[in-house]
C-alpha atoms as an extended CHARMM CRD file, in Angstrom:
* protein
*
        91  EXT
         1         1  MET       CA             15.7790000000        5.4710000000      -14.0490000000  PROA      1               0.0000000000
         2         2  THR       CA             18.6390000000        2.8160000000      -13.9380000000  PROA      2               0.0000000000
         3         3  MET       CA             18.2540000000       -0.5050000000      -12.4370000000  PROA      3               0.0000000000
         4         4  SER       CA             20.4610000000       -1.7620000000       -9.6530000000  PROA      4               0.0000000000
         5         5  LYS       CA             22.1230000000       -5.1440000000      -10.1720000000  PROA      5               0.0000000000
         6         6  LYS       CA             19.7090000000       -6.7500000000       -7.6620000000  PROA      6               0.0000000000
         7         7  THR       CA             16.6630000000       -5.0070000000       -9.1290000000  PROA      7               0.0000000000
         8         8  ALA       CA             17.7420000000       -6.3880000000      -12.5080000000  PROA      8               0.0000000000
         9         9  GLN       CA             18.1900000000       -9.9120000000      -11.0210000000  PROA      9               0.0000000000
        10        10  LEU       CA             14.7810000000       -9.7480000000       -9.5250000000  PROA      10              0.0000000000
        11        11  ALA       CA             13.1490000000       -8.5970000000      -12.5910000000  PROA      11              0.0000000000
        12        12  GLU       CA             14.6810000000      -11.4180000000      -14.5470000000  PROA      12              0.0000000000
        13        13  ARG       CA             13.4520000000      -13.8890000000      -11.9210000000  PROA      13              0.0000000000
        14        14  VAL       CA              9.9600000000      -12.3990000000      -12.4190000000  PROA      14              0.0000000000
        15        15  ARG       CA             10.2010000000      -12.7330000000      -16.0470000000  PROA      15              0.0000000000
        16        16  THR       CA             11.3260000000      -16.2450000000      -15.9240000000  PROA      16              0.0000000000
        17        17  LYS       CA              8.3460000000      -17.2930000000      -13.6920000000  PROA      17              0.0000000000
        18        18  LEU       CA              5.9460000000      -15.3340000000      -15.9000000000  PROA      18              0.0000000000
        19        19  TYR       CA              6.5490000000      -17.8460000000      -18.8730000000  PROA      19              0.0000000000
        20        20  GLU       CA              5.3180000000      -20.5040000000      -16.4630000000  PROA      20              0.0000000000
        21        21  LEU       CA              2.0310000000      -19.1880000000      -15.8650000000  PROA      21              0.0000000000
        22        22  PRO       CA             -1.1430000000      -19.1650000000      -18.0750000000  PROA      22              0.0000000000
        23        23  GLU       CA             -2.3890000000      -16.2100000000      -19.9350000000  PROA      23              0.0000000000
        24        24  GLU       CA             -5.0170000000      -15.0800000000      -17.3820000000  PROA      24              0.0000000000
        25        25  LYS       CA             -2.5540000000      -15.3540000000      -14.3320000000  PROA      25              0.0000000000
        26        26  ILE       CA             -0.2220000000      -13.2120000000      -16.3600000000  PROA      26              0.0000000000
        27        27  ALA       CA             -2.9780000000      -10.6470000000      -16.7810000000  PROA      27              0.0000000000
        28        28  GLU       CA             -3.4550000000      -10.7270000000      -13.0050000000  PROA      28              0.0000000000
        29        29  VAL       CA              0.1540000000      -10.1490000000      -12.4300000000  PROA      29              0.0000000000
        30        30  LEU       CA              0.1160000000       -7.2300000000      -14.6710000000  PROA      30              0.0000000000
        31        31  ASP       CA             -2.8990000000       -5.7560000000      -12.8550000000  PROA      31              0.0000000000
        32        32  PHE       CA             -1.0910000000       -6.0880000000       -9.4700000000  PROA      32              0.0000000000
        33        33  VAL       CA              2.0700000000       -4.5360000000      -10.8540000000  PROA      33              0.0000000000
        34        34  GLU       CA              0.0100000000       -1.6760000000      -12.2860000000  PROA      34              0.0000000000
        35        35  PHE       CA             -1.5750000000       -1.2710000000       -8.9330000000  PROA      35              0.0000000000
        36        36  LEU       CA              1.7690000000       -1.0530000000       -7.1360000000  PROA      36              0.0000000000
        37        37  ALA       CA              3.1150000000        1.3860000000       -9.6710000000  PROA      37              0.0000000000
        38        38  GLU       CA              0.2730000000        3.7080000000       -9.0590000000  PROA      38              0.0000000000
        39        39  ARG       CA              0.0680000000        3.3160000000       -5.1270000000  PROA      39              0.0000000000
        40        40  TYR       CA              3.7620000000        4.3030000000       -4.7630000000  PROA      40              0.0000000000
        41        41  ALA       CA              3.8860000000        6.9440000000       -7.5040000000  PROA      41              0.0000000000
        42        42  GLN       CA              1.6700000000        9.4030000000       -5.5750000000  PROA      42              0.0000000000
        43        43  PRO       CA              1.1640000000       10.1370000000       -1.9050000000  PROA      43              0.0000000000
        44        44  LYS       CA             -1.9100000000        8.5410000000       -0.3460000000  PROA      44              0.0000000000
        45        45  GLU       CA             -4.4210000000       11.2290000000        0.8650000000  PROA      45              0.0000000000
        46        46  ILE       CA             -8.0200000000       10.2530000000        1.1550000000  PROA      46              0.0000000000
        47        47  LEU       CA            -10.0560000000       13.3510000000        1.7470000000  PROA      47              0.0000000000
        48        48  VAL       CA            -13.1170000000       13.2230000000        3.8900000000  PROA      48              0.0000000000
        49        49  SER       CA            -15.4130000000       14.3290000000        1.2730000000  PROA      49              0.0000000000
        50        50  LYS       CA            -14.1480000000       11.2790000000       -0.8160000000  PROA      50              0.0000000000
        51        51  ARG       CA            -14.8910000000        8.9610000000        2.0590000000  PROA      51              0.0000000000
        52        52  GLY       CA            -17.0160000000        6.0460000000        0.8540000000  PROA      52              0.0000000000
        53        53  SER       CA            -16.7890000000        6.9360000000       -2.6770000000  PROA      53              0.0000000000
        54        54  ARG       CA            -15.9970000000        4.1700000000       -5.1830000000  PROA      54              0.0000000000
        55        55  GLU       CA            -12.5180000000        5.8110000000       -5.8160000000  PROA      55              0.0000000000
        56        56  ALA       CA            -11.7090000000        5.9580000000       -2.0160000000  PROA      56              0.0000000000
        57        57  LEU       CA            -12.9570000000        2.4210000000       -1.6300000000  PROA      57              0.0000000000
        58        58  LEU       CA            -10.7440000000        1.0870000000       -4.2900000000  PROA      58              0.0000000000
        59        59  GLU       CA             -7.7390000000        3.2100000000       -3.2540000000  PROA      59              0.0000000000
        60        60  CYS       CA             -8.0970000000        1.6070000000        0.1990000000  PROA      60              0.0000000000
        61        61  ILE       CA             -8.8250000000       -1.9780000000       -0.4490000000  PROA      61              0.0000000000
        62        62  GLY       CA             -7.0010000000       -2.2050000000       -3.7840000000  PROA      62              0.0000000000
        63        63  ILE       CA             -8.3810000000       -3.4390000000       -6.9270000000  PROA      63              0.0000000000
        64        64  TRP       CA            -10.8790000000       -6.4290000000       -6.4340000000  PROA      64              0.0000000000
        65        65  ALA       CA            -12.8950000000       -8.4930000000       -8.7810000000  PROA      65              0.0000000000
        66        66  PHE       CA            -16.5260000000       -7.5470000000       -7.8140000000  PROA      66              0.0000000000
        67        67  GLU       CA            -19.3560000000       -9.4440000000       -9.3820000000  PROA      67              0.0000000000
        68        68  PRO       CA            -21.4860000000       -7.0580000000      -11.6460000000  PROA      68              0.0000000000
        69        69  GLY       CA            -23.4780000000       -4.6250000000       -9.3950000000  PROA      69              0.0000000000
        70        70  GLU       CA            -21.7560000000       -5.8120000000       -6.2410000000  PROA      70              0.0000000000
        71        71  LEU       CA            -19.7830000000       -2.6600000000       -5.7950000000  PROA      71              0.0000000000
        72        72  ASP       CA            -22.7420000000       -0.4900000000       -6.3580000000  PROA      72              0.0000000000
        73        73  GLU       CA            -24.6590000000       -2.4340000000       -3.7650000000  PROA      73              0.0000000000
        74        74  LEU       CA            -21.7690000000       -1.9060000000       -1.2000000000  PROA      74              0.0000000000
        75        75  LEU       CA            -21.8730000000        1.9710000000       -2.2140000000  PROA      75              0.0000000000
        76        76  ILE       CA            -25.6450000000        1.9930000000       -1.4290000000  PROA      76              0.0000000000
        77        77  LYS       CA            -25.3180000000        0.2810000000        2.1000000000  PROA      77              0.0000000000
        78        78  ILE       CA            -22.4080000000        2.7400000000        2.9500000000  PROA      78              0.0000000000
        79        79  GLU       CA            -24.5890000000        5.7970000000        1.9890000000  PROA      79              0.0000000000
        80        80  HSD       CA            -27.4760000000        4.3850000000        3.8710000000  PROA      80              0.0000000000
        81        81  GLY       CA            -25.2650000000        3.9490000000        6.9010000000  PROA      81              0.0000000000
        82        82  ARG       CA            -24.0870000000        7.6330000000        6.4750000000  PROA      82              0.0000000000
        83        83  GLN       CA            -27.6660000000        8.7510000000        6.3770000000  PROA      83              0.0000000000
        84        84  MET       CA            -28.5650000000        6.9140000000        9.4630000000  PROA      84              0.0000000000
        85        85  GLU       CA            -25.5850000000        8.2070000000       11.2330000000  PROA      85              0.0000000000
        86        86  LEU       CA            -26.6020000000       11.8310000000       10.2160000000  PROA      86              0.0000000000
        87        87  GLU       CA            -30.0860000000       11.1750000000       11.4330000000  PROA      87              0.0000000000
        88        88  GLU       CA            -28.9040000000       10.0180000000       14.8960000000  PROA      88              0.0000000000
        89        89  ILE       CA            -26.9740000000       13.2520000000       15.4900000000  PROA      89              0.0000000000
        90        90  GLY       CA            -29.6860000000       15.3690000000       14.1610000000  PROA      90              0.0000000000
        91        91  CYS       CA            -28.3200000000       16.7190000000       10.8380000000  PROA      91              0.0000000000
C-alpha cells in the first residue's frame, strides 16, 4: 500500500514525537497502534455466544492493563450475573 503525501507527513510527525518519549511510553504507543491495526483490519461482529467472554470484553473495551486476577474476577461476576438472570426467567 502506497502512502499519500499527507499520510507520510503524519507518520513522520509521529516518528519525531516518538523520539521524545521514554521507552515504556513508546511501548504503549506500539500497543495502541497494534490495537488500531487489528480493530480496523477486520469487521467487528461479536456473537451472542461470545458475550461476556474474555475475548469479547477485550474486543469491546480495548486492551486495558488489568491487575493480576482482576479480569478473571470480572468474568466471574459476569457469569454470576448471567446465572441470576437465567434463574429469574426459569431456565
